[in-house]
C-alpha positions, 0 to 999 in steps of 0.5 A: 701871755706870759706873765713874770714875776718881778723875779722873772719866773713865768707866774703859773711856775710859781705855785710848781716852786712853792710845792717843790719847797713844801715837799723838800722841807716835808722830808725832813718829816718823812715825806718819801719814806715808807709809811712805817718808817715815819715817825707818828708825830710827824704823821699830821705835819707830813699829810698838811705838808703834801696836801698844801704841795699838791693844791700848789701843783693842782693851781700851777696847772690850772694857771699853766693851762690858762697861760696856754689858752691865752696864747691860742686866743691870740693866734686864732682868728676865727669867730668860733674858734675864740667861743670854743677856746674861752670854753674850754679856758673856762671850763677848765678853770672851774674843774680844776679850781673845784678839784683843788678844793675838794682837797681841802674841803672833803672832811670837817673840820678841814685838820681831820683830813690829816689828823687821824682819829680827829672827830669829824666827818669826811666824804666817802673816798668814792666820791672824791676819788670820781671827781677826781678822775672826772677832773683829769679827763677834762684836761684831755681838751687842752691836751688834744689843741697841744698836739697839732700846735706842736707839729706847726711849731706853735707855742705850748706851755 
């Protein structure tokens, strides 16, 4: 099921457009440059923009997978297959939603994530890395479902 915004853009592409706009604006502050070439005063801004853009990208990917799952629901007729597709939709949304949330809550206070030297605490890097690796692996079922669809000419997101 494809839902369009008033401008005619699929709804799952809106966060990707926001991410692109953030990163484009971020080039004014040093995003895309070597770390040593970025003005030290701009580091908090580049950090915040990068995290926000990453969150928007994750949100767009999640909505894209949900959109594809809903399309599969319309194409499946067997009960067990519908249950499987619903399970994948729900689990991918939970895991990827938490992945987007982890980007914001891994440090307290939250601005410590992009302001170096701010008092506070952050989770150990291994916890965040392990969860991100786990979350990337949960996307595998949606890719495995897409492969047979490609050979049949069915729509994929």
